[in-house]
SERO-127563 format. One record per residue (C-alpha): residue number from 0; x, y, z. Coordinates in steps of 0.2 Angstrom, whole numbers. Example, Ala and Ser with C-alpha at 12.3 -4.5 7.8 and 13.67 -1.06 7.14 Angstrom:
BEGIN
ATOM     i       x       y       z
ATOM     0      62     -22      39
ATOM     1      68      -5      36
This chain:
BEGIN
ATOM     i       x       y       z
ATOM     0       0       0       0
ATOM     1       6      18      -3
ATOM     2      10      26      13
ATOM     3      15      43      19
ATOM     4      34      44      21
ATOM     5      33      50      39
ATOM     6      24      34      44
ATOM     7      35      23      34
ATOM     8      50      30      44
ATOM     9      41      23      59
ATOM    10      42       6      52
ATOM    11      60       8      48
ATOM    12      63      13      67
ATOM    13      54      -2      73
ATOM    14      61     -16      62
ATOM    15      79     -18      68
ATOM    16      75     -31      81
ATOM    17      78     -50      82
ATOM    18      74     -65      93
ATOM    19      76     -65     112
ATOM    20      94     -64     119
ATOM    21     102     -79     126
ATOM    22      99     -84     145
ATOM    23     116     -77     149
ATOM    24     111     -60     142
ATOM    25      93     -60     147
ATOM    26      85     -43     148
ATOM    27      71     -42     161
ATOM    28      54     -41     153
ATOM    29      56     -54     139
ATOM    30      53     -72     142
ATOM    31      67     -85     138
ATOM    32      56     -93     125
ATOM    33      43     -81     117
ATOM    34      27     -89     111
ATOM    35      25     -92      92
ATOM    36      20     -76      83
ATOM    37      29     -65      95
ATOM    38      47     -58      97
ATOM    39      58     -49     109
ATOM    40      64     -32     103
ATOM    41      81     -25     102
ATOM    42      77      -7      96
ATOM    43      84       5     109
ATOM    44      68      11     116
ATOM    45      59      -6     116
ATOM    46      74     -17     120
ATOM    47      70     -32     130
ATOM    48      51     -31     128
ATOM    49      40     -44     120
ATOM    50      31     -38     104
ATOM    51      14     -47     104
ATOM    52       3     -35      94
ATOM    53     -12     -44      87
ATOM    54      -4     -61      92
ATOM    55     -15     -76      95
ATOM    56     -11     -81     112
ATOM    57     -27     -89     117
ATOM    58     -25    -102     131
ATOM    59      -7     -99     131
ATOM    60       3    -104     146
ATOM    61      12     -88     152
ATOM    62      13     -92     171
ATOM    63      25     -82     180
ATOM    64      31     -75     163
ATOM    65      42     -59     163
ATOM    66      32     -47     152
ATOM    67      37     -30     159
ATOM    68      33     -17     145
ATOM    69      26     -30     133
ATOM    70      16     -23     119
ATOM    71       0     -33     117
ATOM    72     -11     -21     107
ATOM    73     -26     -31     101
ATOM    74     -18     -48     106
ATOM    75     -29     -63     109
ATOM    76     -26     -68     127
ATOM    77     -43     -76     130
ATOM    78     -42     -90     143
ATOM    79     -23     -88     144
ATOM    80     -14     -93     160
ATOM    81      -5     -77     166
ATOM    82      -5     -81     184
ATOM    83      10     -73     193
ATOM    84      15     -64     177
ATOM    85      25     -48     178
ATOM    86      15     -36     167
ATOM    87      21     -20     174
ATOM    88      20      -6     161
ATOM    89      13     -18     148
ATOM    90       2     -11     134
ATOM    91     -15     -21     135
ATOM    92     -25      -9     124
ATOM    93     -38     -18     114
ATOM    94     -32     -35     120
ATOM    95     -45     -49     123
ATOM    96     -42     -56     141
ATOM    97     -59     -64     143
ATOM    98     -58     -79     154
ATOM    99     -39     -76     157
ATOM   100     -32     -81     174
ATOM   101     -21     -66     180
ATOM   102     -22     -71     199
ATOM   103      -6     -64     207
ATOM   104      -1     -55     191
ATOM   105       7     -38     193
ATOM   106      -2     -24     183
ATOM   107       7      -9     190
ATOM   108       8       4     177
ATOM   109       1      -7     163
ATOM   110     -12       2     152
ATOM   111     -28      -3     145
ATOM   112     -43       6     137
ATOM   113     -62       4     135
ATOM   114     -58      -9     121
ATOM   115     -49     -21     132
ATOM   116     -60     -36     136
ATOM   117     -59     -42     154
ATOM   118     -75     -52     154
ATOM   119     -73     -67     165
ATOM   120     -55     -64     169
ATOM   121     -48     -67     186
ATOM   122     -38     -51     190
ATOM   123     -34     -38     203
ATOM   124     -32     -22     193
ATOM   125     -22     -13     207
ATOM   126     -10      -1     198
ATOM   127     -18      -3     181
ATOM   128     -19      13     171
ATOM   129     -36      14     162
ATOM   130     -37      26     147
ATOM   131     -55      30     145
ATOM   132     -67      45     147
ATOM   133     -67      52     164
ATOM   134     -52      42     170
ATOM   135     -43      49     186
ATOM   136     -25      50     181
ATOM   137     -18      65     191
ATOM   138       1      64     191
ATOM   139       2      49     179
ATOM   140      18      47     169
ATOM   141      15      40     152
ATOM   142      33      43     145
ATOM   143      38      25     146
ATOM   144      26      21     132
ATOM   145      39      22     119
ATOM   146      39      39     111
ATOM   147      32      36      93
ATOM   148      20      23      99
ATOM   149      13      32     114
ATOM   150      -6      32     116
ATOM   151     -11      41     101
ATOM   152     -17      35      83
ATOM   153      -5      26      72
ATOM   154      -9      21      54
ATOM   155      -9       3      49
ATOM   156       7      -5      44
ATOM   157      10     -23      41
ATOM   158      21     -35      33
ATOM   159      33     -50      35
ATOM   160      49     -47      44
ATOM   161      64     -59      48
ATOM   162      67     -63      66
ATOM   163      82     -75      68
ATOM   164      79     -83      51
ATOM   165      60     -85      55
ATOM   166      46     -75      47
ATOM   167      35     -65      58
ATOM   168      19     -55      53
ATOM   169      21     -38      59
ATOM   170       6     -26      62
ATOM   171       6      -8      69
ATOM   172     -12      -1      71
ATOM   173     -19       8      86
ATOM   174     -33      20      88
ATOM   175     -31      36      98
ATOM   176     -36      35     117
ATOM   177     -52      44     122
ATOM   178     -48      54     138
ATOM   179     -62      66     137
ATOM   180     -67      73     154
ATOM   181     -52      64     162
ATOM   182     -41      72     176
ATOM   183     -23      72     171
ATOM   184     -16      87     181
ATOM   185       2      87     183
ATOM   186       4      72     172
ATOM   187      19      68     161
ATOM   188      17      65     143
ATOM   189      32      73     136
ATOM   190      38      67     119
ATOM   191      23      55     118
ATOM   192      13      51     102
ATOM   193      -4      59     106
ATOM   194     -10      60      88
ATOM   195     -29      62      87
ATOM   196     -31      59     106
ATOM   197     -47      65     113
ATOM   198     -44      77     128
ATOM   199     -60      87     126
ATOM   200     -65      94     143
ATOM   201     -50      86     152
ATOM   202     -41      93     167
ATOM   203     -23      95     161
ATOM   204     -17     108     173
ATOM   205       1     108     175
ATOM   206       3      93     163
ATOM   207      20      91     154
ATOM   208      16      89     135
ATOM   209      32      96     129
ATOM   210      38      89     112
ATOM   211      23      78     111
ATOM   212      14      75      94
ATOM   213      -3      82      95
ATOM   214      -8      81      76
ATOM   215     -27      82      75
ATOM   216     -29      80      94
ATOM   217     -45      87     102
ATOM   218     -42      99     117
ATOM   219     -58     108     116
ATOM   220     -64     114     133
ATOM   221     -48     107     141
ATOM   222     -40     115     156
ATOM   223     -21     117     151
ATOM   224     -17     131     163
ATOM   225       1     131     168
ATOM   226       4     116     156
ATOM   227      21     114     147
ATOM   228      17     114     128
ATOM   229      34     119     122
ATOM   230      42     111     107
ATOM   231      26     103     101
ATOM   232      17     102      84
ATOM   233      -1     107      85
ATOM   234      -7     105      67
ATOM   235     -26     104      65
ATOM   236     -29     103      84
ATOM   237     -45     109      91
ATOM   238     -42     121     105
ATOM   239     -60     128     106
ATOM   240     -64     135     123
ATOM   241     -47     128     130
ATOM   242     -39     137     145
ATOM   243     -20     140     141
ATOM   244     -17     154     154
ATOM   245       1     153     161
ATOM   246       5     139     149
ATOM   247      23     137     142
ATOM   248      22     140     124
ATOM   249      41     140     118
ATOM   250      45     134     101
ATOM   251      27     128      96
ATOM   252      20     126      78
ATOM   253       1     128      79
ATOM   254      -7     130      62
ATOM   255     -23     125      54
ATOM   256     -32     125      71
ATOM   257     -50     120      72
ATOM   258     -54     132      86
ATOM   259     -46     145      97
ATOM   260     -43     145     116
ATOM   261     -53     157     128
ATOM   262     -37     161     138
ATOM   263     -19     163     132
ATOM   264      -3     168     140
ATOM   265       1     187     139
ATOM   266       8     191     122
ATOM   267      -1     177     112
ATOM   268     -15     178     100
ATOM   269     -26     166      91
ATOM   270     -32     172      74
ATOM   271     -43     167      60
ATOM   272     -43     175      42
ATOM   273     -53     191      43
ATOM   274     -62     187      27
ATOM   275     -71     172      35
ATOM   276     -66     155      39
ATOM   277     -62     141      26
ATOM   278     -62     122      26
ATOM   279     -49     122      12
ATOM   280     -34     120      24
ATOM   281     -42     104      32
ATOM   282     -33      87      27
ATOM   283     -44      76      17
ATOM   284     -45      58      11
ATOM   285     -48      63      -7
ATOM   286     -32      55     -14
ATOM   287     -26      37     -13
ATOM   288     -11      41      -2
ATOM   289     -21      49      12
ATOM   290     -35      36      10
ATOM   291     -23      22      13
ATOM   292     -14      31      27
ATOM   293     -30      37      37
ATOM   294     -42      24      31
ATOM   295     -58      34      36
ATOM   296     -50      42      52
ATOM   297     -51      59      45
ATOM   298     -69      57      38
ATOM   299     -74      52      56
ATOM   300     -67      68      63
ATOM   301     -79      78      52
ATOM   302     -67      92      50
ATOM   303     -75     109      46
ATOM   304     -63     123      48
ATOM   305     -44     122      49
ATOM   306     -37     139      47
ATOM   307     -33     146      65
ATOM   308     -16     151      70
ATOM   309      -8     152      87
ATOM   310       5     166      87
ATOM   311      17     173     100
ATOM   312      35     176     104
ATOM   313      39     158     104
ATOM   314      30     153      88
ATOM   315      37     143      74
ATOM   316      31     149      57
ATOM   317      37     137      43
ATOM   318      33     132      25
ATOM   319      15     129      20
ATOM   320       9     144      31
ATOM   321       2     158      21
ATOM   322      -2     173      31
ATOM   323     -12     182      18
ATOM   324     -28     189      24
ATOM   325     -23     188      43
ATOM   326     -23     204      53
ATOM   327      -7     203      64
ATOM   328      -8     220      71
ATOM   329      -1     220      88
ATOM   330       6     202      87
ATOM   331      22     199      96
ATOM   332      34     188      85
ATOM   333      50     195      92
ATOM   334      57     177      96
ATOM   335      48     168      83
ATOM   336      58     156      72
ATOM   337      52     159      54
ATOM   338      58     149      39
ATOM   339      51     146      21
ATOM   340      36     156      26
ATOM   341      25     159      11
ATOM   342      24     178       7
ATOM   343      12     178      -8
ATOM   344      -2     189      -2
ATOM   345      -5     204       9
ATOM   346      -7     204      27
ATOM   347     -21     215      34
ATOM   348     -10     222      47
ATOM   349       9     220      52
ATOM   350      15     212      69
ATOM   351      21     224      82
ATOM   352      38     215      83
ATOM   353      48     203      72
ATOM   354      65     193      75
ATOM   355      81     201      68
ATOM   356      82     200      49
ATOM   357      63     201      46
ATOM   358      53     215      41
ATOM   359      35     219      36
ATOM   360      35     229      20
ATOM   361      19     234      11
ATOM   362       9     221      21
ATOM   363      21     207      17
ATOM   364      31     198      30
ATOM   365      49     196      22
ATOM   366      65     189      28
ATOM   367      79     176      24
ATOM   368      72     158      19
ATOM   369      56     165      12
ATOM   370      45     156       0
ATOM   371      38     168     -13
ATOM   372      28     162     -28
ATOM   373      16     172     -39
ATOM   374      18     188     -28
ATOM   375      17     205     -36
ATOM   376      29     218     -28
ATOM   377      29     229     -44
ATOM   378      34     247     -40
ATOM   379      37     244     -22
ATOM   380      52     250     -11
ATOM   381      60     235      -4
ATOM   382      77     244      -1
ATOM   383      89     233      10
ATOM   384      77     218      12
ATOM   385      84     202      18
ATOM   386      79     188       6
ATOM   387      94     176       6
ATOM   388      92     158       3
ATOM   389      74     161      -3
ATOM   390      63     153     -16
ATOM   391      56     167     -27
ATOM   392      47     160     -42
ATOM   393      35     168     -55
ATOM   394      34     184     -45
ATOM   395      36     202     -51
ATOM   396      47     216     -44
ATOM   397      46     226     -60
ATOM   398      50     244     -57
ATOM   399      53     242     -39
ATOM   400      68     246     -28
ATOM   401      79     231     -21
ATOM   402      94     242     -19
ATOM   403     105     235      -5
ATOM   404      94     219      -4
ATOM   405     102     202       1
ATOM   406      97     190     -13
ATOM   407     112     178     -10
ATOM   408     109     160     -13
ATOM   409      91     163     -18
ATOM   410      82     156     -34
ATOM   411      74     169     -45
ATOM   412      68     159     -60
ATOM   413      52     165     -68
ATOM   414      53     182     -59
ATOM   415      52     199     -67
ATOM   416      65     211     -62
ATOM   417      63     223     -77
ATOM   418      67     241     -72
ATOM   419      71     235     -54
ATOM   420      85     245     -45
ATOM   421      98     232     -38
ATOM   422     111     245     -34
ATOM   423     123     237     -21
ATOM   424     111     222     -19
ATOM   425     120     205     -14
ATOM   426     118     193     -28
ATOM   427     131     180     -24
ATOM   428     126     162     -30
ATOM   429     109     168     -36
ATOM   430     101     154     -47
ATOM   431      93     164     -62
ATOM   432      88     150     -73
ATOM   433      80     133     -69
ATOM   434      87     117     -76
ATOM   435      72     116     -88
ATOM   436      76     133     -95
ATOM   437      64     145     -86
ATOM   438      74     161     -84
ATOM   439      73     178     -75
ATOM   440      68     194     -83
ATOM   441      84     205     -79
ATOM   442      83     224     -75
ATOM   443      88     228     -93
ATOM   444      74     218    -100
ATOM   445      84     203    -106
ATOM   446      80     185    -101
ATOM   447      94     176     -91
ATOM   448      92     162    -103
ATOM   449      99     172    -117
ATOM   450     113     180    -107
ATOM   451     131     174    -103
ATOM   452     131     160     -90
ATOM   453     111     161     -91
ATOM   454     113     175     -78
ATOM   455     108     193     -75
ATOM   456     124     198     -66
ATOM   457     130     208     -81
ATOM   458     112     215     -85
ATOM   459     108     225     -70
ATOM   460     107     242     -78
ATOM   461      90     248     -84
C-alpha cells in the first residue's frame, strides 16, 4: 500500500529487532522462549520487551512470565494462564483477556482502554492505568510508552519481517485514546505520540506535554493552565474554549487550528482570516495516499474549519503557512523562528515586533528563507530587504527598488526584475535560470536564458 513517508519512517525505526537474547544475556521483561507469533525487541527504546501486537495467544501458558513493558495491542489472550506474570508497564489496549487467569499478576503501570476485554477474567487491577473517558489519572507518567508509539493514533502498517531466520507477521495499528473529561493534572506525557487523542474537557493543569505529537488532537474545553506545551506540533488541533493561561508555549508550531482557546498567556494571539473561515486547509482523504494512510479516520473527525493560527513570541512559522488575509496588528513575533514562510499575499496588518532580519513591508512579511511564488511587488520600495536563501518564483518586482537587498543563494527563475533597482544588492550564487530553461527577466529587460552563463549579473542596468 502507498504510505506517507513519515509513517514509513516509523516502520524503519521499529524493524531492527531480532529474537530473544540468550539466557546469559537475558533482559528483564522478555521471556526466555517467546510464544509463536511474538518476538523480543532490540530497538533501543523497546529493548527487552515482548512484541505481541495482534498475536493469537489464546489459552497460552504464560505463568510467571516476565512481560514487563510487553506490547500486546489487540492480542488474543482469552483463557490464557497469566497467573503470577509480571505485566508492569505492559500495553494491553484492545487486548482480549476474557476468561484469562491473572491471579497474582502484577499490573502496576500497565495500560488498558475501553476496548480491552476483561469479561470473566480473574484479575486484581491494582495499579492498572485505564485510558477511558473520565479516568482519574492525576500525576500519571506515560513517558515509558515508547515515544512514537505512545497512546495516540498510528496508521496501519503490516508485513513480514525476519526474526532470527524465521518469518513474523508484523502489524502496527492503534486507535487514539479517548480521555475526554479525564483528570490528568500534573501528568507527564512529554515526547509521547498523542495524535488524534481526545482530551476534550480534560483537566490537564500543570501537565507536561512538551515535544509531544498532537496532530489532529481534540483539546476543546480542556484546562491546560500552567501546562508545558513547548516544542510541540499542534497542526489541526481543536483548542475551542481551552484554557491556556500561564501555559509554556516556547517553540510551538500551531497552524490549521480548528478552534481557538478562551485564555492565552500574555503576548499570544489566536487568529482566523478576517475574510471568513475556510475548510480548504483541512486534510482530506480525497487521494489514494491519504485514504490508505488514514483509512476513514479523517472522515470520522468531520473536519469543518482548519485555518486558525496560534502566534506569539515563541512561535514557529514554517513552510506551508500563508499569512495572507490575517490581521497581525499588535502580534508579538519577536522570538519567533520563521523559515520558508509563504509571502504571496498581503497581510491586513503587520506584527508589532519581528525577529532580527525580518521586516513587514507593504503588508508582506519578508526575511531570509522565504518562499515567494506568484507575488506582485511591482513598483514597491524594498530597499535593504533580507531575502537570502529564498525561493522566489514567478513573481514580479518590476519597477521596484531592491537596492542593498540580500538575494544571495536565492532562486529567482520565472521572476520579473525589469526596471528594478539592484544597486549594491547582494547577488552572490543567485540561481537565475532553472534546469528546464525557465529564466529571470533581468533589470535591462533581457532574459537570463539568453545571457552569458544564463545569468543577470551583467544585465543589472535599466
